[in-house]
C-alpha positions as CSV (number, residue, x, y, z in Angstrom):
1,M,-17.5,10.5,-31.0
2,K,-20.9,11.2,-29.9
3,A,-22.4,10.1,-26.3
4,G,-24.5,7.4,-27.9
5,L,-25.9,4.6,-26.1
6,L,-23.2,1.5,-25.2
7,S,-24.9,-1.7,-24.5
8,F,-23.4,-3.7,-22.3
9,L,-24.1,-7.7,-23.0
10,F,-23.2,-10.3,-20.8
11,V,-23.3,-13.7,-22.0
12,V,-23.2,-16.9,-19.7
13,L,-19.7,-18.1,-19.4
14,S,-18.6,-21.1,-19.1
15,I,-17.2,-21.9,-15.4
16,Y,-13.0,-21.0,-15.6
17,S,-11.2,-23.6,-13.2
18,F,-7.9,-25.5,-13.6
19,S,-6.0,-28.1,-12.7
20,Q,-2.5,-26.7,-11.1
21,G,-0.6,-30.0,-11.9
22,G,2.1,-31.6,-9.2
23,W,4.5,-29.0,-7.5
24,C,6.5,-29.4,-10.4
25,T,4.4,-27.9,-12.7
26,A,2.9,-25.4,-10.5
27,T,1.6,-22.1,-11.3
28,S,3.5,-19.3,-10.0
29,L,2.2,-17.1,-7.5
30,A,3.5,-13.6,-7.1
31,D,3.8,-11.1,-4.4
32,G,1.0,-9.1,-5.0
33,D,-0.8,-11.4,-7.0
34,C,-4.3,-13.6,-6.6
35,E,-4.5,-16.8,-8.9
36,S,-7.3,-19.3,-8.8
37,G,-6.7,-23.1,-8.6
38,V,-8.8,-26.0,-7.9
39,T,-7.7,-29.5,-5.7
40,S,-7.3,-32.9,-7.4
41,S,-6.0,-36.1,-6.5
42,S,-3.6,-36.1,-9.1
43,N,-1.5,-33.2,-7.6
44,A,-0.8,-35.1,-4.2
45,S,2.6,-35.4,-3.6
46,S,4.2,-37.2,-1.0
47,S,7.2,-35.1,-1.0
48,F,5.0,-32.1,0.9
49,N,3.2,-33.4,4.2
50,S,1.4,-30.4,6.4
51,S,2.0,-31.3,9.7
52,C,-1.3,-29.4,10.2
53,S,-4.7,-31.7,10.1
54,G,-6.8,-32.8,6.8
55,D,-6.9,-35.1,4.5
56,E,-4.3,-34.3,1.7
57,T,-5.4,-36.6,-1.3
58,A,-6.5,-33.6,-3.1
59,E,-4.3,-30.5,-3.4
60,G,-2.6,-27.8,-5.5
61,F,0.4,-25.8,-5.5
62,F,1.8,-23.0,-6.3
63,W,5.1,-21.6,-6.8
64,L,6.2,-18.9,-5.1
65,S,7.9,-16.2,-7.4
66,C,9.1,-12.5,-7.1
67,I,9.9,-13.2,-3.4
68,T,12.4,-11.5,-1.8
69,E,14.9,-13.7,0.5
70,G,14.2,-12.7,4.1
71,D,11.0,-10.8,3.8
72,S,7.5,-11.7,5.4
73,Y,4.5,-12.6,3.3
74,D,0.7,-12.9,4.1
75,F,-1.1,-15.4,2.3
76,V,-5.0,-15.8,2.3
77,V,-6.8,-18.6,0.3
78,T,-10.5,-18.4,-0.3
79,S,-12.5,-21.7,-0.8
80,L,-15.4,-20.5,-3.7
81,A,-17.3,-24.0,-2.5
82,S,-17.2,-23.3,1.3
83,S,-14.8,-26.1,1.5
84,G,-12.5,-26.3,4.8
85,L,-9.1,-25.9,3.4
86,G,-5.6,-26.4,4.7
87,V,-2.6,-24.6,3.8
88,S,1.2,-24.7,3.9
89,I,4.0,-23.1,3.2
90,F,7.2,-24.7,2.4
91,G,10.6,-24.1,1.5
92,V,12.6,-26.4,-1.0
93,D,16.3,-27.1,-1.5
94,G,17.1,-28.3,-4.7
95,A,15.2,-28.5,-8.4
96,S,14.6,-32.3,-7.2
97,C,12.8,-31.4,-3.3
98,S,16.0,-32.9,-2.2
99,S,15.1,-31.1,1.2
100,V,11.4,-29.8,2.0
101,N,11.0,-27.9,5.0
102,E,7.5,-26.9,6.1
103,I,7.6,-23.2,7.2
104,N,4.2,-22.6,8.3
105,C,0.5,-24.1,8.0
106,T,-3.0,-23.5,9.1
107,T,-6.5,-24.7,8.4
108,S,-9.8,-23.5,8.4
109,A,-13.2,-25.5,8.3
110,I,-15.0,-22.3,6.9
111,G,-12.9,-22.1,3.8
112,V,-11.1,-19.0,4.3
113,V,-7.2,-19.7,5.7
114,S,-4.9,-16.9,6.3
115,L,-1.2,-17.0,7.4
116,S,0.0,-13.4,8.6
117,S,4.2,-12.3,8.5
118,V,5.7,-15.8,7.3
119,T,9.3,-15.3,6.8
120,L,10.8,-17.1,3.5
121,S,14.3,-17.6,4.3
122,G,17.1,-20.2,3.8
123,S,15.7,-22.6,1.1
124,D,15.9,-22.3,-3.1
125,Y,12.3,-22.2,-3.8
126,Y,9.0,-21.7,-1.8
127,Y,5.8,-23.5,-2.3
128,M,2.5,-23.1,-1.1
129,Q,0.4,-26.1,-0.6
130,V,-3.7,-26.0,-0.7
131,Y,-5.8,-29.1,0.2
132,T,-9.3,-29.4,1.2
133,L,-9.6,-31.2,4.9
134,D,-12.1,-33.8,3.4
135,G,-10.1,-34.9,0.8
136,S,-12.4,-33.7,-2.1
137,S,-11.3,-33.0,-5.7
138,F,-12.3,-30.5,-7.7
139,S,-12.7,-27.9,-4.9
140,P,-12.3,-24.2,-6.4
141,Y,-10.3,-21.6,-4.6
142,L,-8.9,-18.2,-4.8
143,A,-5.1,-17.9,-3.3
144,C,-3.3,-14.6,-2.8
145,A,0.1,-13.3,-1.5
146,S,1.4,-9.6,-0.5
147,A,4.6,-9.0,1.2
148,T,4.0,-7.8,5.0
149,T,6.8,-6.0,4.8
150,P,7.4,-4.1,1.3
151,S,10.8,-4.7,-0.3
152,G,13.6,-2.2,-0.3
153,G,12.6,0.4,-3.5
154,G,9.2,-0.1,-3.4
155,G,7.8,2.7,-1.6
156,G,4.5,4.1,-1.3
157,G,5.0,6.6,-4.5
158,G,2.2,8.1,-6.7
159,G,0.4,10.2,-4.6
160,G,-3.2,9.0,-4.1
161,G,-2.4,5.8,-6.0
162,G,0.8,3.8,-6.6
163,V,0.8,1.5,-3.4
164,L,-1.1,-2.0,-3.3
165,P,-3.5,-2.4,-0.3
166,T,-3.4,-5.7,1.9
167,V,-6.0,-7.0,4.1
168,Q,-4.5,-4.5,6.6
169,D,-5.6,-1.7,4.4
170,C,-9.1,-0.1,4.0
171,D,-9.1,-0.7,0.4
172,G,-7.8,-4.3,0.4
173,A,-10.5,-5.2,3.1
174,V,-11.2,-8.5,3.3
175,P,-14.5,-9.4,1.7
176,V,-17.6,-11.0,3.9
177,C,-18.8,-13.7,2.0
178,Q,-19.5,-16.3,5.2
179,D,-20.9,-15.5,8.9
180,T,-17.5,-16.3,10.3
181,Y,-13.7,-15.7,9.9
182,S,-10.9,-17.1,11.7
183,E,-7.3,-15.8,12.0
184,S,-5.0,-18.2,13.5
185,N,-2.3,-15.6,13.9
186,A,-2.5,-11.1,15.4
187,Y,-1.8,-8.9,12.5
188,S,1.6,-6.3,13.0
189,G,1.4,-3.4,11.7
190,E,-0.9,-1.1,10.0
191,G,-0.3,-2.1,6.2
192,N,0.9,-0.3,3.3
193,I,-1.4,2.8,3.8
194,E,-0.6,4.2,6.7
195,D,-2.7,6.3,9.2
196,E,-6.2,5.4,8.0
197,I,-7.4,6.4,11.1
198,N,-7.0,9.5,12.4
199,S,-5.5,9.3,15.7
200,S,-6.1,13.1,16.6
201,S,-8.9,13.6,19.8
202,G,-12.5,13.4,18.7
203,F,-11.9,11.7,15.3
204,S,-11.9,8.0,16.6
205,C,-12.3,6.0,20.0
206,L,-9.5,3.7,18.8
207,G,-6.8,6.6,18.2
208,G,-5.2,5.2,15.2
209,E,-4.2,2.0,13.7
210,K,-2.6,-0.5,15.8
211,N,-2.3,-4.4,14.1
212,D,-5.0,-4.2,12.5
213,V,-6.9,-6.1,9.9
214,W,-10.5,-4.7,7.9
215,Y,-13.4,-6.4,6.6
216,I,-16.1,-4.6,4.4
217,F,-20.0,-5.9,3.2
218,T,-22.6,-4.1,1.4
219,T,-25.8,-5.0,3.0
220,Q,-28.3,-7.1,1.0
221,S,-31.4,-6.4,3.1
222,A,-32.5,-4.1,6.1
223,G,-32.2,-4.9,9.4
224,D,-29.4,-5.4,12.4
225,I,-25.8,-6.3,11.8
226,C,-24.5,-7.7,15.4
227,F,-20.7,-9.2,15.7
228,D,-18.4,-10.8,18.4
229,I,-14.5,-11.1,18.3
230,T,-13.3,-13.9,20.1
231,P,-9.7,-13.6,20.8
232,N,-8.1,-17.2,20.2
233,V,-6.5,-16.7,23.8
234,L,-9.2,-14.9,26.0
235,T,-6.7,-13.0,28.0
236,D,-5.8,-10.8,24.6
237,D,-7.6,-7.3,24.2
238,Y,-9.4,-6.5,20.7
239,D,-10.7,-3.3,19.7
240,W,-12.8,-2.4,17.3
241,A,-14.4,0.2,14.9
242,V,-17.1,0.2,12.1
243,Y,-17.4,2.6,9.6
244,D,-20.0,3.9,7.3
245,I,-18.5,4.3,3.6
246,T,-21.9,3.8,1.8
247,T,-20.8,7.0,-0.5
248,S,-17.3,7.9,0.9
249,P,-13.8,6.5,-0.3
250,C,-12.0,4.6,2.4
251,S,-9.4,7.7,2.3
252,D,-12.1,10.1,3.7
253,I,-12.5,8.0,7.1
254,S,-8.8,9.7,8.5
255,S,-10.8,13.3,7.9
256,N,-14.5,12.8,8.5
257,A,-15.5,11.7,11.7
258,S,-19.0,11.2,11.1
259,L,-18.2,7.9,9.3
260,E,-17.5,5.9,12.1
261,I,-20.7,4.5,13.5
262,A,-19.5,2.4,16.4
263,C,-16.3,2.0,17.9
264,N,-14.8,0.1,21.4
265,Y,-11.5,0.4,22.9
266,S,-12.4,-0.8,26.2
267,P,-9.1,-1.9,28.4
268,S,-11.2,-5.5,29.0
269,T,-10.0,-8.7,27.6
270,G,-11.3,-11.3,26.1
271,V,-14.8,-11.6,23.8
272,T,-16.1,-8.2,22.0
273,G,-18.3,-6.5,19.8
274,A,-21.6,-4.9,18.5
275,N,-23.8,-7.9,20.2
276,G,-25.7,-5.8,22.9
277,G,-24.1,-7.6,25.6
278,T,-23.3,-6.4,28.7
279,G,-19.9,-5.0,29.9
280,N,-17.8,-1.9,28.6
281,Q,-16.2,-4.0,25.8
282,N,-19.7,-4.9,24.3
283,E,-21.4,-2.3,22.2
284,S,-25.3,-2.3,20.6
285,C,-25.9,-4.1,17.5
286,F,-26.6,-1.2,14.6
287,S,-29.2,-0.8,12.1
288,V,-28.7,-0.8,8.4
289,Q,-30.6,-0.3,5.3
290,T,-30.3,-2.4,1.9
291,G,-27.2,-1.7,-0.2
292,E,-25.3,0.3,2.6
293,T,-21.3,-0.5,2.8
294,Y,-19.5,-1.0,6.1
295,V,-16.1,-1.7,6.7
296,I,-14.7,-2.9,10.1
297,N,-11.4,-2.5,11.4
298,V,-10.5,-5.0,14.2
299,S,-7.6,-3.5,16.0
300,Q,-5.0,-5.9,18.7
301,F,-4.0,-3.9,21.5
302,S,-1.9,-6.8,23.2
303,T,1.3,-7.7,22.1
304,S,0.2,-11.5,21.4
305,T,0.7,-12.9,18.1
306,N,-2.5,-14.7,18.5
307,G,-5.2,-14.3,16.6
308,F,-9.2,-14.1,16.9
309,T,-12.6,-15.5,14.9
310,I,-15.2,-12.5,14.2
311,D,-18.8,-13.9,13.8
312,F,-21.7,-12.2,12.1
313,S,-24.1,-15.1,12.8
314,A,-26.6,-13.4,14.9
315,S,-27.3,-10.8,12.4
316,T,-30.8,-9.9,11.1
317,A,-29.6,-8.3,7.9
318,D,-28.1,-9.9,5.0
319,M,-24.7,-9.7,4.3
320,W,-23.7,-11.8,2.2
321,D,-23.4,-10.6,-1.7
322,N,-25.6,-12.6,-3.4
323,S,-25.6,-10.7,-6.5
324,P,-24.1,-10.8,-9.6
325,P,-21.7,-8.0,-10.9
326,V,-23.3,-6.3,-13.6
327,F,-21.6,-3.0,-16.4
328,S,-23.0,-0.2,-14.5
329,G,-21.2,2.9,-16.7
330,V,-18.6,4.0,-19.5
331,T,-16.8,7.6,-19.0
332,S,-18.0,9.0,-22.4
333,P,-14.7,9.1,-24.3
334,A,-13.6,12.5,-26.2
335,Q,-13.0,12.0,-30.0
336,G,-9.9,10.7,-31.2
337,A,-9.7,8.8,-27.8
338,T,-7.4,5.7,-27.5
339,S,-8.7,4.5,-24.4
340,L,-12.1,3.5,-23.1
341,E,-12.8,3.8,-19.3
342,F,-15.9,1.6,-17.9
343,N,-17.0,0.4,-14.4
344,F,-19.3,-2.6,-12.7
345,S,-21.5,-2.2,-10.2
346,E,-19.4,-3.5,-7.4
347,N,-15.7,-4.8,-7.0
348,V,-15.0,-8.0,-9.2
349,D,-11.9,-10.3,-9.1
350,C,-8.6,-8.9,-11.1
351,S,-7.7,-12.3,-12.1
352,S,-11.0,-12.9,-13.8
353,I,-10.8,-9.8,-16.4
354,D,-8.7,-10.6,-19.8
355,D,-8.8,-8.8,-23.1
356,S,-10.6,-11.3,-24.5
357,D,-13.4,-11.1,-22.6
358,F,-14.6,-7.9,-24.1
359,T,-15.2,-6.3,-27.7
360,L,-16.1,-3.2,-28.7
361,I,-18.4,-2.6,-32.0
362,G,-18.7,0.5,-33.9
363,P,-18.4,2.4,-36.7
364,G,-14.5,3.0,-37.9
365,G,-13.9,-0.3,-36.7
366,P,-12.9,-3.6,-36.1
367,Y,-11.5,-2.3,-32.7
368,T,-8.9,-4.3,-30.8
369,L,-9.2,-3.7,-26.8
370,S,-6.1,-4.5,-25.0
371,G,-4.3,-4.0,-21.3
372,I,-7.2,-4.1,-19.4
373,T,-6.9,-3.4,-15.9
374,G,-7.5,-1.3,-13.1
375,S,-5.7,1.1,-10.5
376,I,-5.6,-1.3,-7.7
377,C,-5.3,-4.3,-10.4
378,S,-2.4,-2.7,-11.8
379,L,-0.4,-2.7,-8.8
380,G,-1.0,-6.6,-8.0
381,G,-4.5,-6.1,-6.1
382,S,-6.9,-8.4,-6.0
383,Y,-10.6,-6.0,-6.5
384,E,-11.3,-3.4,-8.4
385,D,-14.6,-1.6,-10.0
386,V,-13.3,0.6,-12.5
387,F,-11.2,-0.4,-15.5
388,T,-9.6,1.0,-18.8
389,A,-9.2,-0.5,-21.7
390,N,-6.5,0.7,-24.9
391,V,-8.5,1.0,-28.1
392,S,-6.8,0.6,-31.7
393,P,-7.6,2.3,-33.9
394,A,-8.7,5.5,-32.3
395,L,-12.5,6.6,-31.7
396,T,-12.6,9.0,-34.4
397,V,-15.9,8.2,-35.7
398,N,-19.8,9.7,-34.8
399,G,-22.4,6.7,-33.9
400,T,-23.4,4.5,-31.8
401,Y,-20.8,1.8,-30.1
402,D,-21.3,-1.3,-28.1
403,L,-19.1,-2.3,-25.6
404,C,-19.4,-6.6,-25.0
405,L,-19.0,-9.2,-22.5
406,I,-18.4,-12.2,-24.4
407,S,-17.6,-16.2,-23.7
408,G,-14.3,-18.0,-24.1
409,A,-11.6,-16.7,-22.0
410,G,-13.1,-17.0,-18.2
411,I,-15.5,-15.5,-16.0
412,I,-16.3,-12.4,-14.4
413,S,-16.9,-12.5,-10.8
414,D,-17.2,-10.3,-8.0
415,V,-15.4,-10.9,-4.5
416,C,-18.2,-13.3,-3.1
417,G,-17.6,-15.5,-6.3
418,N,-21.0,-14.4,-8.2
419,Q,-20.4,-14.8,-11.4
420,A,-21.9,-12.3,-14.1
421,D,-25.5,-12.9,-15.6
422,P,-26.5,-12.9,-19.0
423,A,-27.8,-9.1,-20.2
């Protein structure tokens, strides 16, 4: 096949949402997976009552599947409408809800809720309840679950791949789509990808990873990035580092000391950050240009289990992604190829990709595309920018081919919920 023109056509897609129904018809949410949902008053159940605050008249449920009894799991739920959310995890005994026990809960007024290291044991079934704090219906959200401690046999195979990144890994970093993020509990350990920060002298002021979480953003305008990290308990000691990965993958952080552009490992407790404040726990804000990508590692030195809030509101640069994802390239296949690799301009939500979203038109067709996924998506991750599709029949005829995005199955959205625009 000639390396001819490939047109990448976007069309307006209808909004993808679904009502999950009550707990008994709940959508399954597996370990390492993300699923979308929308709150509805028709889903309300008197059997599930959160001990956390908020109006539970509009809610949704997920049945937690592929769970290993006794393991711990991390849960992150992000509102796609900037609504305040509450999340509870319940254990249920008996198919008729003869016994319902709340395991953990938390809320967030800014719409990003995290529950870390939740141990699931002693019940027949486990459910996640999601509700809007103000009781509003039709509020969409994205829920993700991942094992804190991987089950036996999972391991970290596959060389550079084969490991599912979590929010405790750079490749699974929390996308910054708003000014503030609150963590109710401290993170524990290093995630699934260890030693991402080199502990050797001269590589990082942090001296390695410890009880950490990652955040990622791509600047939308030039200016300064400023942030405060405020411990929930001010006697706790949090440290942090910032890395410029605009032209480098996360894996380079451990070997390229120049990627670290700001860092603080002060023994002082309380508020810390790149804020221009006084005291050895604070550093200057840092300047950025449009289109640069940074990750922030927040590390908890204390043995406390209490979380923190990170606040970017003092920044003068725009750091929220407000640009839709677009096709940015196709790897020219060899003649006779049975697969096609293409990529987007940024990470997109794995759950928004479906075989029926795409068609391939060209000589030798019609063609069927199937098994569309990326390396991270295939492991159960949340976001990816490079995807591969199986093609049938093989691409054997010279000519120009059009890879098209069509309507009908869902919407392609990026990490901040921006939807693909028409071409």
